[in-house]
ROMI-510720 format. One record per residue (C-alpha): residue in three letters; x, y, z. Coordinates in Angstrom, 3 decimals. Each point is the difference from the previous one (the first is absolute). Layout:
<resn->ala | u->X | v->Y | w->Z>
...
REM end
This chain:
<resn->unk | u->6.581 | v->150.910 | w->323.032>
<resn->unk | u->0.584 | v->-2.602 | w->2.690>
<resn->unk | u->-0.468 | v->1.240 | w->3.530>
<resn->unk | u->0.926 | v->-1.568 | w->3.314>
<resn->unk | u->-1.414 | v->0.849 | w->3.384>
<resn->unk | u->1.793 | v->-0.279 | w->3.268>
<resn->unk | u->-1.669 | v->-2.595 | w->2.214>
<resn->unk | u->-2.825 | v->1.641 | w->1.936>
<resn->unk | u->-1.024 | v->-1.416 | w->3.363>
<resn->unk | u->-3.618 | v->0.373 | w->1.149>
<resn->unk | u->-2.023 | v->-1.095 | w->2.988>
<resn->unk | u->-3.200 | v->-1.887 | w->-0.827>
<resn->unk | u->-2.583 | v->2.069 | w->1.813>
<resn->unk | u->-3.096 | v->-1.716 | w->-1.404>
<resn->unk | u->-1.586 | v->-2.582 | w->2.299>
<resn->unk | u->0.489 | v->-2.798 | w->-2.559>
<resn->unk | u->3.613 | v->0.777 | w->-0.926>
<resn->unk | u->0.565 | v->-1.591 | w->-3.409>
<resn->unk | u->-2.936 | v->-2.363 | w->0.360>
<resn->unk | u->-1.969 | v->-1.323 | w->-3.007>
<resn->unk | u->-1.925 | v->3.168 | w->-0.867>
<resn->unk | u->2.967 | v->2.364 | w->0.290>
<resn->unk | u->2.356 | v->-2.498 | w->-1.681>
<resn->unk | u->-2.380 | v->-0.261 | w->-2.969>
<resn->unk | u->-0.176 | v->3.786 | w->-0.399>
<resn->unk | u->3.758 | v->0.274 | w->0.523>
<resn->unk | u->0.818 | v->-2.574 | w->-2.716>
<resn->unk | u->-2.562 | v->1.460 | w->-2.399>
<resn->unk | u->1.518 | v->3.491 | w->0.306>
<resn->unk | u->3.565 | v->-1.362 | w->-0.234>
<resn->unk | u->-0.931 | v->-1.898 | w->-3.180>
<resn->unk | u->-0.912 | v->3.267 | w->-1.692>
<resn->unk | u->3.668 | v->1.026 | w->-0.040>
<resn->unk | u->2.889 | v->-1.247 | w->-2.143>
<resn->unk | u->3.155 | v->-1.242 | w->1.661>
<resn->unk | u->0.733 | v->-1.872 | w->3.175>
<resn->unk | u->-1.788 | v->0.892 | w->3.217>
<resn->unk | u->0.733 | v->-1.853 | w->3.209>
<resn->unk | u->-1.269 | v->-0.001 | w->3.555>
<resn->unk | u->2.017 | v->-1.327 | w->2.936>
<resn->unk | u->-1.136 | v->-1.106 | w->3.451>
<resn->unk | u->1.445 | v->-2.454 | w->2.539>
<resn->unk | u->3.210 | v->-0.132 | w->-2.045>
<resn->unk | u->-1.807 | v->-1.304 | w->-3.109>
<resn->unk | u->-0.302 | v->1.909 | w->-3.252>
<resn->unk | u->-2.799 | v->-0.812 | w->-2.440>
<resn->unk | u->-1.440 | v->1.224 | w->-3.274>
<resn->unk | u->-2.507 | v->2.745 | w->0.822>
<resn->unk | u->-2.025 | v->-0.904 | w->-3.109>
<resn->unk | u->-0.962 | v->-3.419 | w->1.405>
<resn->unk | u->-2.924 | v->-0.135 | w->2.442>
<resn->unk | u->1.110 | v->-3.417 | w->1.221>
<resn->unk | u->3.577 | v->1.106 | w->0.641>
<resn->unk | u->-1.073 | v->3.197 | w->1.774>
<resn->unk | u->-2.384 | v->-1.966 | w->2.247>
<resn->unk | u->2.722 | v->-2.593 | w->0.687>
<resn->unk | u->1.973 | v->2.644 | w->1.877>
<resn->unk | u->-2.513 | v->-0.119 | w->2.846>
<resn->unk | u->0.468 | v->3.731 | w->0.534>
<resn->unk | u->-2.349 | v->1.094 | w->2.763>
<resn->unk | u->-1.178 | v->3.229 | w->1.622>
<resn->unk | u->2.846 | v->2.186 | w->1.351>
<resn->unk | u->2.721 | v->-2.017 | w->-1.758>
<resn->unk | u->2.547 | v->1.625 | w->-2.281>
<resn->unk | u->0.239 | v->-0.685 | w->-3.723>
<resn->unk | u->2.518 | v->1.288 | w->-2.508>
<resn->unk | u->-0.904 | v->0.993 | w->-3.559>
<resn->unk | u->2.408 | v->0.243 | w->-2.908>
<resn->unk | u->-0.620 | v->0.608 | w->-3.696>
<resn->unk | u->2.103 | v->0.049 | w->-3.160>
<resn->unk | u->-1.130 | v->1.012 | w->-3.459>
<resn->unk | u->-1.972 | v->2.739 | w->-1.657>
<resn->unk | u->-2.112 | v->1.974 | w->2.450>
<resn->unk | u->1.563 | v->-1.771 | w->3.003>
<resn->unk | u->-0.724 | v->2.884 | w->2.356>
<resn->unk | u->-3.619 | v->0.225 | w->-1.172>
<resn->unk | u->-0.377 | v->-3.731 | w->0.649>
<resn->unk | u->1.336 | v->0.296 | w->3.533>
<resn->unk | u->-2.207 | v->3.025 | w->0.684>
<resn->unk | u->-3.082 | v->-1.904 | w->-1.193>
<resn->unk | u->0.866 | v->-2.987 | w->2.205>
<resn->unk | u->0.564 | v->2.238 | w->3.001>
<resn->unk | u->-3.530 | v->1.357 | w->-0.533>
<resn->unk | u->-1.392 | v->-3.566 | w->-0.006>
<resn->unk | u->1.833 | v->-0.803 | w->3.240>
<resn->unk | u->-1.126 | v->3.218 | w->1.673>
<resn->unk | u->-3.619 | v->-0.571 | w->-1.056>
<resn->unk | u->0.105 | v->-3.659 | w->1.094>
REM end
C-alpha cells in the first residue's frame, strides 16, 4: 500500500544542523525506505537519500526543515528521520 505523509516541519536543534555527520546518517536511514523522501529548507527541496543533496541545503542549527515521504512505510520513514534530527 502506498502511503503519503503530510509535510512535517521541524527545527534543527542539534548544533551542526544538517552538517556532514547528521546528513550522512539522515541519508543512510532514508535510503532504507522505498519511495520518495524529500527534505526542504530555504525554499529548496532535495532527495533525502542523497548525502550531497542534503548537505547542499546548508541547513543550520535552529533553522526549519520540512520532511515529506511517499511510498510504503512513509510514516515510519519520517519518524526515523525525525529521530536522526532530534539526536543530531
